[in-house]
PDB file of N, CA, C and O in Angstrom:
ATOM      1  N   UNK A   1     111.560  17.444 112.103  1.00  0.00           N
ATOM      2  CA  UNK A   1     110.093  17.860 111.852  1.00  0.00           C
ATOM      3  C   UNK A   1     109.529  17.780 113.237  1.00  0.00           C
ATOM      4  O   UNK A   1     108.878  18.732 113.668  1.00  0.00           O
ATOM      5  N   UNK A   2     109.715  16.805 113.900  1.00  0.00           N
ATOM      6  CA  UNK A   2     109.082  16.548 115.218  1.00  0.00           C
ATOM      7  C   UNK A   2     109.474  17.619 116.300  1.00  0.00           C
ATOM      8  O   UNK A   2     108.696  17.992 117.179  1.00  0.00           O
ATOM      9  N   UNK A   3     110.870  18.113 116.134  1.00  0.00           N
ATOM     10  CA  UNK A   3     111.172  19.214 117.136  1.00  0.00           C
ATOM     11  C   UNK A   3     110.701  20.455 116.662  1.00  0.00           C
ATOM     12  O   UNK A   3     110.584  21.269 117.579  1.00  0.00           O
ATOM     13  N   UNK A   4     110.381  20.898 115.512  1.00  0.00           N
ATOM     14  CA  UNK A   4     109.586  22.054 114.927  1.00  0.00           C
ATOM     15  C   UNK A   4     108.446  21.931 115.558  1.00  0.00           C
ATOM     16  O   UNK A   4     108.136  22.784 116.390  1.00  0.00           O
ATOM     17  N   UNK A   5     107.651  20.905 115.298  1.00  0.00           N
ATOM     18  CA  UNK A   5     106.189  20.880 115.896  1.00  0.00           C
ATOM     19  C   UNK A   5     106.208  21.052 117.362  1.00  0.00           C
ATOM     20  O   UNK A   5     105.323  21.771 117.827  1.00  0.00           O
ATOM     21  N   UNK A   6     107.117  20.486 118.227  1.00  0.00           N
ATOM     22  CA  UNK A   6     107.225  20.751 119.468  1.00  0.00           C
ATOM     23  C   UNK A   6     107.232  22.374 119.767  1.00  0.00           C
ATOM     24  O   UNK A   6     106.424  23.016 120.439  1.00  0.00           O
ATOM     25  N   UNK A   7     108.283  22.788 119.126  1.00  0.00           N
ATOM     26  CA  UNK A   7     108.580  24.160 119.238  1.00  0.00           C
ATOM     27  C   UNK A   7     107.313  25.122 119.117  1.00  0.00           C
ATOM     28  O   UNK A   7     107.041  25.993 119.943  1.00  0.00           O
ATOM     29  N   UNK A   8     106.517  24.815 117.872  1.00  0.00           N
ATOM     30  CA  UNK A   8     105.551  25.520 117.541  1.00  0.00           C
ATOM     31  C   UNK A   8     104.353  25.287 118.708  1.00  0.00           C
ATOM     32  O   UNK A   8     103.675  26.229 119.118  1.00  0.00           O
ATOM     33  N   UNK A   9     104.190  23.936 119.175  1.00  0.00           N
ATOM     34  CA  UNK A   9     103.091  23.855 120.060  1.00  0.00           C
ATOM     35  C   UNK A   9     103.554  24.432 121.369  1.00  0.00           C
ATOM     36  O   UNK A   9     102.722  24.949 122.114  1.00  0.00           O
ATOM     37  N   UNK A  10     104.698  24.384 121.668  1.00  0.00           N
ATOM     38  CA  UNK A  10     105.339  25.232 122.958  1.00  0.00           C
ATOM     39  C   UNK A  10     104.956  26.604 122.958  1.00  0.00           C
ATOM     40  O   UNK A  10     104.490  27.202 123.927  1.00  0.00           O
ATOM     41  N   UNK A  11     105.223  27.179 121.572  1.00  0.00           N
ATOM     42  CA  UNK A  11     104.823  28.746 121.662  1.00  0.00           C
ATOM     43  C   UNK A  11     103.209  28.872 121.690  1.00  0.00           C
ATOM     44  O   UNK A  11     102.606  29.729 122.336  1.00  0.00           O
ATOM     45  N   UNK A  12     102.643  27.931 120.927  1.00  0.00           N
ATOM     46  CA  UNK A  12     100.957  28.100 121.063  1.00  0.00           C
ATOM     47  C   UNK A  12     100.405  27.989 122.478  1.00  0.00           C
ATOM     48  O   UNK A  12      99.294  28.412 122.799  1.00  0.00           O
ATOM     49  N   UNK A  13     101.259  27.391 123.295  1.00  0.00           N
ATOM     50  CA  UNK A  13     100.667  27.286 124.641  1.00  0.00           C
ATOM     51  C   UNK A  13     101.331  27.983 125.744  1.00  0.00           C
ATOM     52  O   UNK A  13     101.045  27.813 126.929  1.00  0.00           O
ATOM     53  N   UNK A  14     102.294  28.831 125.269  1.00  0.00           N
ATOM     54  CA  UNK A  14     102.847  29.721 126.292  1.00  0.00           C
ATOM     55  C   UNK A  14     101.848  30.980 126.721  1.00  0.00           C
ATOM     56  O   UNK A  14     102.352  31.912 127.348  1.00  0.00           O
ATOM     57  N   UNK A  15     100.708  31.005 126.451  1.00  0.00           N
ATOM     58  CA  UNK A  15      99.732  31.852 126.857  1.00  0.00           C
ATOM     59  C   UNK A  15      99.660  31.836 128.257  1.00  0.00           C
ATOM     60  O   UNK A  15      99.252  32.859 128.807  1.00  0.00           O
ATOM     61  N   UNK A  16     100.026  30.725 129.036  1.00  0.00           N
ATOM     62  CA  UNK A  16      99.760  30.616 130.330  1.00  0.00           C
ATOM     63  C   UNK A  16      98.694  29.708 130.960  1.00  0.00           C
ATOM     64  O   UNK A  16      98.925  28.546 131.294  1.00  0.00           O
ATOM     65  N   UNK A  17      97.590  30.281 131.089  1.00  0.00           N
ATOM     66  CA  UNK A  17      96.643  29.439 131.872  1.00  0.00           C
ATOM     67  C   UNK A  17      96.037  28.104 131.075  1.00  0.00           C
ATOM     68  O   UNK A  17      96.505  27.755 129.991  1.00  0.00           O
ATOM     69  N   UNK A  18      95.187  27.553 131.585  1.00  0.00           N
ATOM     70  CA  UNK A  18      94.600  26.494 130.977  1.00  0.00           C
ATOM     71  C   UNK A  18      93.442  26.801 129.726  1.00  0.00           C
ATOM     72  O   UNK A  18      92.693  26.003 129.161  1.00  0.00           O
ATOM     73  N   UNK A  19      93.570  27.946 129.575  1.00  0.00           N
ATOM     74  CA  UNK A  19      92.554  28.513 128.500  1.00  0.00           C
ATOM     75  C   UNK A  19      93.262  28.214 127.111  1.00  0.00           C
ATOM     76  O   UNK A  19      94.350  28.700 126.803  1.00  0.00           O
ATOM     77  N   UNK A  20      92.509  27.344 126.293  1.00  0.00           N
ATOM     78  CA  UNK A  20      93.015  27.148 124.890  1.00  0.00           C
ATOM     79  C   UNK A  20      92.987  28.252 124.009  1.00  0.00           C
ATOM     80  O   UNK A  20      92.067  29.070 124.019  1.00  0.00           O
ATOM     81  N   UNK A  21      93.973  28.309 123.234  1.00  0.00           N
ATOM     82  CA  UNK A  21      94.053  29.467 122.052  1.00  0.00           C
ATOM     83  C   UNK A  21      93.052  29.182 121.046  1.00  0.00           C
ATOM     84  O   UNK A  21      92.811  28.012 120.747  1.00  0.00           O
ATOM     85  N   UNK A  22      92.511  30.050 120.555  1.00  0.00           N
ATOM     86  CA  UNK A  22      91.613  29.832 119.498  1.00  0.00           C
ATOM     87  C   UNK A  22      91.700  30.941 118.404  1.00  0.00           C
ATOM     88  O   UNK A  22      91.696  32.155 118.604  1.00  0.00           O
ATOM     89  N   UNK A  23      91.784  30.246 117.129  1.00  0.00           N
ATOM     90  CA  UNK A  23      92.033  31.290 116.007  1.00  0.00           C
ATOM     91  C   UNK A  23      90.721  31.248 115.182  1.00  0.00           C
ATOM     92  O   UNK A  23      89.907  30.329 115.278  1.00  0.00           O
ATOM     93  N   UNK A  24      90.589  32.280 114.392  1.00  0.00           N
ATOM     94  CA  UNK A  24      89.231  32.314 113.578  1.00  0.00           C
ATOM     95  C   UNK A  24      89.457  31.385 112.305  1.00  0.00           C
ATOM     96  O   UNK A  24      90.576  31.020 111.945  1.00  0.00           O
ATOM     97  N   UNK A  25      88.435  31.092 111.753  1.00  0.00           N
ATOM     98  CA  UNK A  25      88.391  30.126 110.514  1.00  0.00           C
ATOM     99  C   UNK A  25      89.131  30.498 109.385  1.00  0.00           C
ATOM    100  O   UNK A  25      89.519  29.646 108.587  1.00  0.00           O
ATOM    101  N   UNK A  26      89.340  31.580 109.257  1.00  0.00           N
ATOM    102  CA  UNK A  26      90.098  32.461 107.939  1.00  0.00           C
ATOM    103  C   UNK A  26      91.567  32.249 108.425  1.00  0.00           C
ATOM    104  O   UNK A  26      92.361  31.793 107.601  1.00  0.00           O
ATOM    105  N   UNK A  27      92.032  32.556 109.769  1.00  0.00           N
ATOM    106  CA  UNK A  27      93.333  32.372 109.906  1.00  0.00           C
ATOM    107  C   UNK A  27      93.968  30.913 109.972  1.00  0.00           C
ATOM    108  O   UNK A  27      95.067  30.626 109.499  1.00  0.00           O
ATOM    109  N   UNK A  28      93.207  30.133 110.557  1.00  0.00           N
ATOM    110  CA  UNK A  28      93.679  28.745 110.883  1.00  0.00           C
ATOM    111  C   UNK A  28      94.344  28.232 109.566  1.00  0.00           C
ATOM    112  O   UNK A  28      95.561  28.051 109.610  1.00  0.00           O
ATOM    113  N   UNK A  29      93.746  28.001 108.514  1.00  0.00           N
ATOM    114  CA  UNK A  29      94.347  27.530 107.115  1.00  0.00           C
ATOM    115  C   UNK A  29      95.700  28.138 106.830  1.00  0.00           C
ATOM    116  O   UNK A  29      96.654  27.487 106.404  1.00  0.00           O
ATOM    117  N   UNK A  30      95.720  29.519 107.110  1.00  0.00           N
ATOM    118  CA  UNK A  30      96.917  30.236 106.767  1.00  0.00           C
ATOM    119  C   UNK A  30      98.170  29.822 107.767  1.00  0.00           C
ATOM    120  O   UNK A  30      99.331  29.758 107.361  1.00  0.00           O
ATOM    121  N   UNK A  31      97.817  29.581 108.977  1.00  0.00           N
ATOM    122  CA  UNK A  31      98.737  29.416 109.923  1.00  0.00           C
ATOM    123  C   UNK A  31      99.216  27.907 109.729  1.00  0.00           C
ATOM    124  O   UNK A  31     100.325  27.511 110.088  1.00  0.00           O
ATOM    125  N   UNK A  32      98.361  27.207 109.189  1.00  0.00           N
ATOM    126  CA  UNK A  32      98.710  25.648 108.857  1.00  0.00           C
ATOM    127  C   UNK A  32      99.834  25.673 107.776  1.00  0.00           C
ATOM    128  O   UNK A  32     100.921  25.097 107.836  1.00  0.00           O
ATOM    129  N   UNK A  33      99.312  26.521 106.701  1.00  0.00           N
ATOM    130  CA  UNK A  33     100.273  26.461 105.595  1.00  0.00           C
ATOM    131  C   UNK A  33     101.600  27.221 106.201  1.00  0.00           C
ATOM    132  O   UNK A  33     102.645  26.685 105.830  1.00  0.00           O
ATOM    133  N   UNK A  34     101.754  28.267 106.988  1.00  0.00           N
ATOM    134  CA  UNK A  34     102.910  28.990 107.625  1.00  0.00           C
ATOM    135  C   UNK A  34     103.701  27.909 108.299  1.00  0.00           C
ATOM    136  O   UNK A  34     104.923  27.870 108.155  1.00  0.00           O
ATOM    137  N   UNK A  35     103.028  26.989 109.064  1.00  0.00           N
ATOM    138  CA  UNK A  35     103.800  26.088 109.834  1.00  0.00           C
ATOM    139  C   UNK A  35     104.476  25.095 108.998  1.00  0.00           C
ATOM    140  O   UNK A  35     105.610  24.740 109.319  1.00  0.00           O
ATOM    141  N   UNK A  36     103.885  24.587 107.919  1.00  0.00           N
ATOM    142  CA  UNK A  36     104.578  23.753 106.942  1.00  0.00           C
ATOM    143  C   UNK A  36     105.626  24.512 106.209  1.00  0.00           C
ATOM    144  O   UNK A  36     106.641  23.842 106.016  1.00  0.00           O
ATOM    145  N   UNK A  37     105.657  25.721 105.749  1.00  0.00           N
ATOM    146  CA  UNK A  37     106.745  26.250 105.251  1.00  0.00           C
ATOM    147  C   UNK A  37     107.707  26.742 106.019  1.00  0.00           C
ATOM    148  O   UNK A  37     108.742  27.147 105.490  1.00  0.00           O
ATOM    149  N   UNK A  38     107.505  26.796 107.597  1.00  0.00           N
ATOM    150  CA  UNK A  38     108.607  27.061 108.548  1.00  0.00           C
ATOM    151  C   UNK A  38     109.392  25.806 108.502  1.00  0.00           C
ATOM    152  O   UNK A  38     110.611  25.829 108.332  1.00  0.00           O
ATOM    153  N   UNK A  39     108.733  24.740 108.646  1.00  0.00           N
ATOM    154  CA  UNK A  39     109.166  23.361 108.843  1.00  0.00           C
ATOM    155  C   UNK A  39     110.310  23.145 107.572  1.00  0.00           C
ATOM    156  O   UNK A  39     111.456  22.710 107.679  1.00  0.00           O
ATOM    157  N   UNK A  40     109.722  23.519 106.558  1.00  0.00           N
ATOM    158  CA  UNK A  40     110.499  23.476 105.012  1.00  0.00           C
ATOM    159  C   UNK A  40     111.637  24.708 105.096  1.00  0.00           C
ATOM    160  O   UNK A  40     112.284  24.953 104.078  1.00  0.00           O
ATOM    161  N   UNK A  41     111.845  25.391 106.181  1.00  0.00           N
ATOM    162  CA  UNK A  41     112.661  26.542 106.334  1.00  0.00           C
ATOM    163  C   UNK A  41     112.491  27.613 105.068  1.00  0.00           C
ATOM    164  O   UNK A  41     113.509  28.155 104.637  1.00  0.00           O
ATOM    165  N   UNK A  42     111.331  27.879 104.540  1.00  0.00           N
ATOM    166  CA  UNK A  42     110.996  28.767 103.732  1.00  0.00           C
ATOM    167  C   UNK A  42     110.446  29.912 104.601  1.00  0.00           C
ATOM    168  O   UNK A  42     109.225  30.043 104.678  1.00  0.00           O
ATOM    169  N   UNK A  43     111.185  30.666 105.196  1.00  0.00           N
ATOM    170  CA  UNK A  43     110.806  31.681 106.063  1.00  0.00           C
ATOM    171  C   UNK A  43     110.077  32.901 105.430  1.00  0.00           C
ATOM    172  O   UNK A  43     109.131  33.530 105.905  1.00  0.00           O
ATOM    173  N   UNK A  44     110.736  33.099 104.235  1.00  0.00           N
ATOM    174  CA  UNK A  44     109.957  34.400 103.504  1.00  0.00           C
ATOM    175  C   UNK A  44     108.583  33.883 103.240  1.00  0.00           C
ATOM    176  O   UNK A  44     107.611  34.590 103.503  1.00  0.00           O
ATOM    177  N   UNK A  45     108.451  32.708 102.745  1.00  0.00           N
ATOM    178  CA  UNK A  45     107.001  32.571 102.462  1.00  0.00           C
ATOM    179  C   UNK A  45     106.020  32.372 103.410  1.00  0.00           C
ATOM    180  O   UNK A  45     104.823  32.610 103.244  1.00  0.00           O
ATOM    181  N   UNK A  46     106.703  31.793 104.722  1.00  0.00           N
ATOM    182  CA  UNK A  46     105.938  31.659 105.905  1.00  0.00           C
ATOM    183  C   UNK A  46     105.450  33.257 106.210  1.00  0.00           C
ATOM    184  O   UNK A  46     104.288  33.641 106.339  1.00  0.00           O
ATOM    185  N   UNK A  47     106.437  33.905 106.271  1.00  0.00           N
ATOM    186  CA  UNK A  47     106.090  35.609 106.747  1.00  0.00           C
ATOM    187  C   UNK A  47     105.040  36.107 106.012  1.00  0.00           C
ATOM    188  O   UNK A  47     104.203  36.818 106.568  1.00  0.00           O
ATOM    189  N   UNK A  48     104.941  35.770 104.555  1.00  0.00           N
ATOM    190  CA  UNK A  48     104.005  36.165 103.517  1.00  0.00           C
ATOM    191  C   UNK A  48     102.648  35.601 104.044  1.00  0.00           C
ATOM    192  O   UNK A  48     101.718  36.398 104.167  1.00  0.00           O
ATOM    193  N   UNK A  49     102.448  34.163 104.394  1.00  0.00           N
ATOM    194  CA  UNK A  49     101.480  33.646 104.837  1.00  0.00           C
ATOM    195  C   UNK A  49     100.934  34.387 106.139  1.00  0.00           C
ATOM    196  O   UNK A  49      99.747  34.702 106.225  1.00  0.00           O
ATOM    197  N   UNK A  50     101.830  34.643 107.116  1.00  0.00           N
ATOM    198  CA  UNK A  50     101.501  35.506 108.372  1.00  0.00           C
ATOM    199  C   UNK A  50     101.026  36.798 108.148  1.00  0.00           C
ATOM    200  O   UNK A  50     100.325  37.396 108.964  1.00  0.00           O
ATOM    201  N   UNK A  51     101.406  37.279 107.004  1.00  0.00           N
ATOM    202  CA  UNK A  51     100.951  38.782 106.655  1.00  0.00           C
ATOM    203  C   UNK A  51      99.345  38.763 106.044  1.00  0.00           C
ATOM    204  O   UNK A  51      98.500  39.658 106.081  1.00  0.00           O
ATOM    205  N   UNK A  52      99.274  37.478 105.509  1.00  0.00           N
ATOM    206  CA  UNK A  52      97.914  37.234 104.656  1.00  0.00           C
ATOM    207  C   UNK A  52      96.898  37.124 105.993  1.00  0.00           C
ATOM    208  O   UNK A  52      95.870  37.796 106.072  1.00  0.00           O
ATOM    209  N   UNK A  53      97.322  36.205 107.003  1.00  0.00           N
ATOM    210  CA  UNK A  53      96.639  36.039 108.242  1.00  0.00           C
ATOM    211  C   UNK A  53      96.264  37.292 108.991  1.00  0.00           C
ATOM    212  O   UNK A  53      95.137  37.485 109.447  1.00  0.00           O
ATOM    213  N   UNK A  54      97.240  38.103 109.089  1.00  0.00           N
ATOM    214  CA  UNK A  54      97.135  39.451 109.664  1.00  0.00           C
ATOM    215  C   UNK A  54      96.132  40.225 108.970  1.00  0.00           C
ATOM    216  O   UNK A  54      95.491  41.071 109.594  1.00  0.00           O
ATOM    217  N   UNK A  55      95.940  40.026 107.779  1.00  0.00           N
ATOM    218  CA  UNK A  55      95.154  40.945 107.023  1.00  0.00           C
ATOM    219  C   UNK A  55      93.498  40.608 107.383  1.00  0.00           C
ATOM    220  O   UNK A  55      92.564  41.407 107.451  1.00  0.00           O
ATOM    221  N   UNK A  56      93.501  39.101 107.588  1.00  0.00           N
ATOM    222  CA  UNK A  56      92.069  38.635 107.720  1.00  0.00           C
ATOM    223  C   UNK A  56      91.611  38.212 109.079  1.00  0.00           C
ATOM    224  O   UNK A  56      90.606  37.528 109.272  1.00  0.00           O
ATOM    225  N   UNK A  57      92.491  38.706 110.100  1.00  0.00           N
ATOM    226  CA  UNK A  57      92.415  38.205 111.555  1.00  0.00           C
ATOM    227  C   UNK A  57      91.146  38.973 111.998  1.00  0.00           C
ATOM    228  O   UNK A  57      90.614  39.938 111.448  1.00  0.00           O
ATOM    229  N   UNK A  58      90.761  38.262 113.214  1.00  0.00           N
ATOM    230  CA  UNK A  58      89.476  38.778 113.902  1.00  0.00           C
ATOM    231  C   UNK A  58      90.068  39.188 115.265  1.00  0.00           C
ATOM    232  O   UNK A  58      90.988  38.579 115.809  1.00  0.00           O
ATOM    233  N   UNK A  59      89.419  40.342 115.793  1.00  0.00           N
ATOM    234  CA  UNK A  59      89.699  40.711 117.417  1.00  0.00           C
ATOM    235  C   UNK A  59      89.166  40.122 118.325  1.00  0.00           C
ATOM    236  O   UNK A  59      89.489  40.291 119.501  1.00  0.00           O
ATOM    237  N   UNK A  60      88.017  39.118 117.830  1.00  0.00           N
ATOM    238  CA  UNK A  60      87.444  38.582 118.981  1.00  0.00           C
ATOM    239  C   UNK A  60      88.145  37.290 119.365  1.00  0.00           C
ATOM    240  O   UNK A  60      87.631  36.706 120.320  1.00  0.00           O
ATOM    241  N   UNK A  61      89.158  36.755 118.845  1.00  0.00           N
ATOM    242  CA  UNK A  61      89.800  35.476 119.178  1.00  0.00           C
ATOM    243  C   UNK A  61      91.386  35.842 119.261  1.00  0.00           C
ATOM    244  O   UNK A  61      91.779  36.998 119.106  1.00  0.00           O
ATOM    245  N   UNK A  62      92.170  34.859 119.494  1.00  0.00           N
ATOM    246  CA  UNK A  62      93.430  34.788 119.557  1.00  0.00           C
ATOM    247  C   UNK A  62      94.337  34.899 118.438  1.00  0.00           C
ATOM    248  O   UNK A  62      95.516  34.546 118.418  1.00  0.00           O
ATOM    249  N   UNK A  63      93.682  35.415 117.532  1.00  0.00           N
ATOM    250  CA  UNK A  63      94.523  35.682 116.155  1.00  0.00           C
ATOM    251  C   UNK A  63      96.039  36.122 116.314  1.00  0.00           C
ATOM    252  O   UNK A  63      97.088  35.500 116.147  1.00  0.00           O
ATOM    253  N   UNK A  64      95.794  37.284 116.657  1.00  0.00           N
ATOM    254  CA  UNK A  64      97.201  38.089 116.836  1.00  0.00           C
ATOM    255  C   UNK A  64      98.085  37.467 117.633  1.00  0.00           C
ATOM    256  O   UNK A  64      99.229  37.326 117.201  1.00  0.00           O
ATOM    257  N   UNK A  65      97.760  36.987 118.898  1.00  0.00           N
ATOM    258  CA  UNK A  65      98.557  36.300 119.599  1.00  0.00           C
ATOM    259  C   UNK A  65      99.379  35.084 118.831  1.00  0.00           C
ATOM    260  O   UNK A  65     100.598  34.921 118.791  1.00  0.00           O
ATOM    261  N   UNK A  66      98.394  34.328 118.270  1.00  0.00           N
ATOM    262  CA  UNK A  66      99.308  33.226 117.566  1.00  0.00           C
ATOM    263  C   UNK A  66      99.934  33.575 116.411  1.00  0.00           C
ATOM    264  O   UNK A  66     100.762  32.769 115.988  1.00  0.00           O
ATOM    265  N   UNK A  67      99.718  34.729 115.698  1.00  0.00           N
ATOM    266  CA  UNK A  67     100.556  35.154 114.640  1.00  0.00           C
ATOM    267  C   UNK A  67     101.697  35.390 115.302  1.00  0.00           C
ATOM    268  O   UNK A  67     102.708  34.757 114.999  1.00  0.00           O
ATOM    269  N   UNK A  68     101.709  36.404 116.378  1.00  0.00           N
ATOM    270  CA  UNK A  68     103.176  36.636 116.905  1.00  0.00           C
ATOM    271  C   UNK A  68     104.056  35.515 117.179  1.00  0.00           C
ATOM    272  O   UNK A  68     105.247  35.572 116.876  1.00  0.00           O
ATOM    273  N   UNK A  69     103.506  34.440 117.767  1.00  0.00           N
ATOM    274  CA  UNK A  69     104.010  33.403 118.224  1.00  0.00           C
ATOM    275  C   UNK A  69     104.673  32.754 117.055  1.00  0.00           C
ATOM    276  O   UNK A  69     105.862  32.449 117.149  1.00  0.00           O
ATOM    277  N   UNK A  70     104.042  32.532 116.026  1.00  0.00           N
ATOM    278  CA  UNK A  70     104.567  31.925 114.568  1.00  0.00           C
ATOM    279  C   UNK A  70     105.895  33.094 114.218  1.00  0.00           C
ATOM    280  O   UNK A  70     107.005  32.717 113.843  1.00  0.00           O
ATOM    281  N   UNK A  71     105.586  34.298 114.390  1.00  0.00           N
ATOM    282  CA  UNK A  71     106.674  35.331 113.732  1.00  0.00           C
ATOM    283  C   UNK A  71     107.879  35.008 114.798  1.00  0.00           C
ATOM    284  O   UNK A  71     109.023  35.229 114.397  1.00  0.00           O
ATOM    285  N   UNK A  72     107.716  34.540 116.027  1.00  0.00           N
ATOM    286  CA  UNK A  72     108.736  34.451 116.764  1.00  0.00           C
ATOM    287  C   UNK A  72     109.412  33.104 116.670  1.00  0.00           C
ATOM    288  O   UNK A  72     110.599  32.919 116.939  1.00  0.00           O
ATOM    289  N   UNK A  73     108.687  32.315 116.328  1.00  0.00           N
ATOM    290  CA  UNK A  73     109.322  31.025 115.875  1.00  0.00           C
ATOM    291  C   UNK A  73     110.114  30.921 114.810  1.00  0.00           C
ATOM    292  O   UNK A  73     111.066  30.145 114.738  1.00  0.00           O
ATOM    293  N   UNK A  74     109.655  31.913 113.694  1.00  0.00           N
ATOM    294  CA  UNK A  74     110.728  32.087 112.604  1.00  0.00           C
ATOM    295  C   UNK A  74     111.945  32.855 112.926  1.00  0.00           C
ATOM    296  O   UNK A  74     113.021  32.634 112.372  1.00  0.00           O
ATOM    297  N   UNK A  75     111.756  33.813 113.881  1.00  0.00           N
ATOM    298  CA  UNK A  75     112.781  34.613 114.066  1.00  0.00           C
ATOM    299  C   UNK A  75     113.744  33.682 114.905  1.00  0.00           C
ATOM    300  O   UNK A  75     114.956  33.802 114.725  1.00  0.00           O
ATOM    301  N   UNK A  76     113.315  32.863 115.711  1.00  0.00           N
ATOM    302  CA  UNK A  76     114.190  32.026 116.367  1.00  0.00           C
ATOM    303  C   UNK A  76     114.738  30.958 115.481  1.00  0.00           C
ATOM    304  O   UNK A  76     115.782  30.470 115.915  1.00  0.00           O
ATOM    305  N   UNK A  77     114.335  30.500 114.426  1.00  0.00           N
ATOM    306  CA  UNK A  77     114.916  29.532 113.259  1.00  0.00           C
ATOM    307  C   UNK A  77     116.018  30.337 112.480  1.00  0.00           C
ATOM    308  O   UNK A  77     117.129  29.858 112.252  1.00  0.00           O
ATOM    309  N   UNK A  78     115.637  31.573 112.095  1.00  0.00           N
ATOM    310  CA  UNK A  78     116.581  32.366 111.408  1.00  0.00           C
ATOM    311  C   UNK A  78     117.753  32.640 112.146  1.00  0.00           C
ATOM    312  O   UNK A  78     118.848  32.322 111.680  1.00  0.00           O
ATOM    313  N   UNK A  79     117.639  33.243 113.343  1.00  0.00           N
ATOM    314  CA  UNK A  79     118.790  33.652 114.233  1.00  0.00           C
ATOM    315  C   UNK A  79     119.652  32.547 114.706  1.00  0.00           C
ATOM    316  O   UNK A  79     120.879  32.595 114.617  1.00  0.00           O
ATOM    317  N   UNK A  80     118.981  31.523 115.224  1.00  0.00           N
ATOM    318  CA  UNK A  80     119.684  30.478 115.901  1.00  0.00           C
ATOM    319  C   UNK A  80     120.026  29.210 114.802  1.00  0.00           C
ATOM    320  O   UNK A  80     120.849  28.342 115.092  1.00  0.00           O
ATOM    321  N   UNK A  81     119.393  29.217 113.691  1.00  0.00           N
ATOM    322  CA  UNK A  81     119.663  28.134 112.930  1.00  0.00           C
ATOM    323  C   UNK A  81     119.456  26.753 113.400  1.00  0.00           C
ATOM    324  O   UNK A  81     120.076  25.776 112.979  1.00  0.00           O
ATOM    325  N   UNK A  82     118.539  26.746 114.302  1.00  0.00           N
ATOM    326  CA  UNK A  82     118.109  25.402 115.055  1.00  0.00           C
ATOM    327  C   UNK A  82     116.885  24.820 114.588  1.00  0.00           C
ATOM    328  O   UNK A  82     116.331  23.939 115.246  1.00  0.00           O
ATOM    329  N   UNK A  83     116.407  25.254 113.473  1.00  0.00           N
ATOM    330  CA  UNK A  83     115.120  24.539 112.999  1.00  0.00           C
ATOM    331  C   UNK A  83     115.582  22.970 112.409  1.00  0.00           C
ATOM    332  O   UNK A  83     116.588  22.825 111.714  1.00  0.00           O
ATOM    333  N   UNK A  84     114.912  22.126 112.702  1.00  0.00           N
ATOM    334  CA  UNK A  84     115.467  20.873 112.249  1.00  0.00           C
ATOM    335  C   UNK A  84     114.903  20.467 110.684  1.00  0.00           C
ATOM    336  O   UNK A  84     113.905  20.887 110.099  1.00  0.00           O
ATOM    337  N   UNK A  85     115.734  19.679 110.327  1.00  0.00           N
ATOM    338  CA  UNK A  85     115.321  19.394 108.900  1.00  0.00           C
ATOM    339  C   UNK A  85     114.267  18.183 108.852  1.00  0.00           C
ATOM    340  O   UNK A  85     114.010  17.602 109.906  1.00  0.00           O
ATOM    341  N   UNK A  86     113.744  17.846 107.835  1.00  0.00           N
ATOM    342  CA  UNK A  86     112.986  16.760 107.993  1.00  0.00           C
ATOM    343  C   UNK A  86     113.467  15.378 107.818  1.00  0.00           C
ATOM    344  O   UNK A  86     114.249  15.098 106.909  1.00  0.00           O
ATOM    345  N   UNK A  87     112.931  14.305 108.847  1.00  0.00           N
ATOM    346  CA  UNK A  87     113.736  13.130 108.855  1.00  0.00           C
ATOM    347  C   UNK A  87     113.900  12.473 107.863  1.00  0.00           C
ATOM    348  O   UNK A  87     114.602  11.463 107.901  1.00  0.00           O
TER     349      UNK A  87
END
């Protein structure tokens, strides 16, 4: 679980500069649910949450970037099978 959290945090900070990523209030809770589902290796359900987040995203914040990073995390977990199990 700690390793998955580290992977997700790394993906979220890969945007480069010291500027923090900001997601809209509608997207935040959906990403939190997706993160929990990824940790549980329920990638299909996590993808569904990301689809929901994409449907309500705002263009004014970093919603799309963060959603894409979560999709990449799922892809890495599925392809490399390196997602940790819960301790």
